[in-house]
Each structure stands twice: as structure tokens, then as C-alpha cells.
N, C-alpha and C positions, 0 to 999 in steps of 0.2 A: 470378303466375298465368298470364298470357299466354305467358310463356316456356314453362311446362309444357305449355300447349295446343299451342304451335307445335312443340315437341319431339315430342309425340304425333302431330301431323299430318304432319311432314316427315321424321323420322328413320326410314327404312324398315327398317333393320336392328334397330331396337329392338322387342322383344317386348311390353313393357309399361312404363308409367311411373306413378310415384306421388308427386305433389307433397305436401309437408307443411309445416306451420308449427308449430315446436316451441319450447318454453321451459319453464323450471321454474316451478311454482306450488305454493303451500301448498294441500293437499287435505285435507279433513276428512270423517269419517264416524263417527257414534255416539260422539262424544267423543274419538276417536283422530284423529291427523293425521300427515301425512308431507309432506316437500318433495321433489317428484319431477318428472320430465320428462313433460309433457303434449304429446302429438303429435296435432295435427289433421291428418287425412289422408283417403284415399279407399279404396273397397273393394279396389282392386288391391294395396294395401300388403302384405298377408300373402304373396301370391305373389312379389312383387318382392323383398321383404326376408326371405323364408323364415321367416315367423312362422306357427305353427300354433295353431289354436283348440282348447282343451282342453274347455271347457264353454260352452254358449250359442252365440252367433254373433258375427261381426264386423260392422262398420259396413256398411250397405247403400247402394245408390244413392238409395233413398228417404230414408234418414237425411240424406244430403248435400243432396238437393233440398229437403227440408223444414226444414233447420236444426235437426234433432232434437237434444235434449240427452240423448244416450246415451253410455255409456262402456264400453270394454273394458279390463280391468285385467290387467297382468302378475301372475303368482302372488305375487311378493314385495310388490307394491303391495296386492294383496288381503289378504295376511297382515298388513301394517302397518296397514291400515284396518279390518279386520274380525276379525283373529285368525287364527292358523295353520290352513290348510285349512278355513276356515269357508265357509258358503254365502253367497255375495255376489250371485248372480244375482237381479235384481228389487229389490235394495236400492238406496239412494241415497247419493251422495257430493256434496260441495260443492267446486267449483273456483272460486276467486276469488269466493266467496259465491253462485255460481250452482249450482242443483241439477241433477244428472245421474243418470239411471237406469242401473244396471249391467246390460249385456246379454250380456257374455261375459268369459271368462278365457282368457288365452293359455297354451299349454303351456310349461313351464320350458325355457329355452334356455341360460342361463348368460352370464357376462360375455364381452366381446369385446375387452378391452384398454382401450378408451376409455369404454365404457358397459355397463350391464347391462340388456338389453331386458326382463328380468323385473320391473324396477321401473317400467316405463313405463305410462302410461295413454293410451289411444287414444280420440279423439272425432272426429266429422265435421269435415272441413276447413272447410266453410262455417260451422259453428257457432263454430269457433275464430276465424275471420275476423270474424264479426259480433259475437260476445259477449265474446271475450277479447282478441284482437289489435287489433280496431277498424279493420283495413284488409285489402286483398286480397293482401298480400305472402305469398310462401312462403319458407321458410328453406332448404329442401333439395328437390331433385327426384331421386328414386331412379329409375334406368332399368335395366331388364333387357334385355341383349342376347340374341339368339336362341341364340348359343353363344359359346364362348371365342374362337374365331377372329374373330368379328365385333366383339369388344369394343373393340379398338384403333380400328377404323374408326368405331364408334359414338361413341367418345370424341372423335375428331377432328371428326366431323360436328356433334356438339353444340357443341363449342368454336367452330367456324366460324359456326354458326347464331346463337349467343348474342353473338359479337363483332359480327355484322351487326345483330342486333336492338338491341344496346346502343350501336351506332354508335361502335365502338372499332376503330381501324385497327392499333394496336400491341398484339399479344397480351400483352406485358409489362405493359400498363396495364389488363388485364382486371379488372373489378369482381366477378368470380366465379372459382371454381376447379372443375375437373372432375377428379375422382379415380376411379380404378378400384379393384377389390377388392385387386389386388396392391399398389397404393400404400398402402392402408390397413393391410394386413398388414405391409408393410415398415416403416411408421411405428410400428406397435405393437411390432414386433420390436426396433426401435432403443430404444424406451422400456424394454422388458423387459431388454434387454442392459445398458443403463445402470444 
């Protein structure tokens, strides 16, 4: 979490950042269930990751500050838990036996090679850390550069900052990786070609 805070404070070419803690959980609702990715994150996430809200709202600063048990569902997660195109806003789901109220549904986006955001469930990062993960770690920090020209510099600046924070002098021994969108597309293309 402190890495995410320092990136936000020190990387001046970064437009926005969204830390997250994500892992798969068994999720249930009304007798239906699905095993899907639950992403604990912050209000900046939709802008940084280009996720749009179709119904309801996304996680707010207040939700994060108060450890609220609220959830935003991808449309496929909604269909799996409540039935196709059903009304899920205001309903409840259970993640790891903890009850969450559904406050929003994201707009369908489709798969991206590695994952399908439509199957994701989003909850406040603080709630994930306290009730599900049990610690303050984050698994990913998504960062939006101001423009494409700044992206390489942002990547270099983040790498340098994290090497310093993690007290690692040899970049080859880094305990993290910094990928840009082109790296992800190249990796997905390699898999597709194979």
C-alpha cells in the first residue's frame, strides 16, 4: 500500500493510480454461485482501467474510508449470480461468507487475452484488506500516464522508485515487475499466435 501511496506522491507524469488486491473467491447469491476474480480497489480504478458503469455507481471514497461491504459486478458475474440481465442493484452476495450489497454493474467490455473484466467483482480496497486478505498488501498498482509519450518515462520512474523503496540495487533481482500496455498486448499476441 505504501508503494502505491509513494507512486501517487512522487511520479509527476502519472495522471492517476489505482492500487488493487485481487484473487479468486467463491461467490454466492440466491443459491447460485461462481468462482471469480474479486478486486479490492479504489474510486480511481474505472478511469485508470477504462471500466464504465452501466447501472448504479462504482466504489466511492466514503466506501473505502468506512470499510463498506459494497460490490460492483461485471455483467457476466451478475448473470452467473442472479440470472441473465436480472436486476441485481440492491441485492446481496456473499464473498467468503461475508455479505456485500450490490451497488453497481459495469458495462460489458469483453475479454482481453488473459482475463475477462465482465466476470470481475469490485469491492473497496480497505474492505478487502481488512475482511478478506487480512493484510495491507496490494497485488497490482495500475498507473495512467498523461499520454503515450510519457509512458516510458513513467515506467522508468516507477521502477527506480520501487527499487529504492525495496532496497534493491540490482534491477535483475527486483521483487516486482512494471509492465506497460504494449508489453501486455505483445504477450497476449504471442499466446494467440501459439
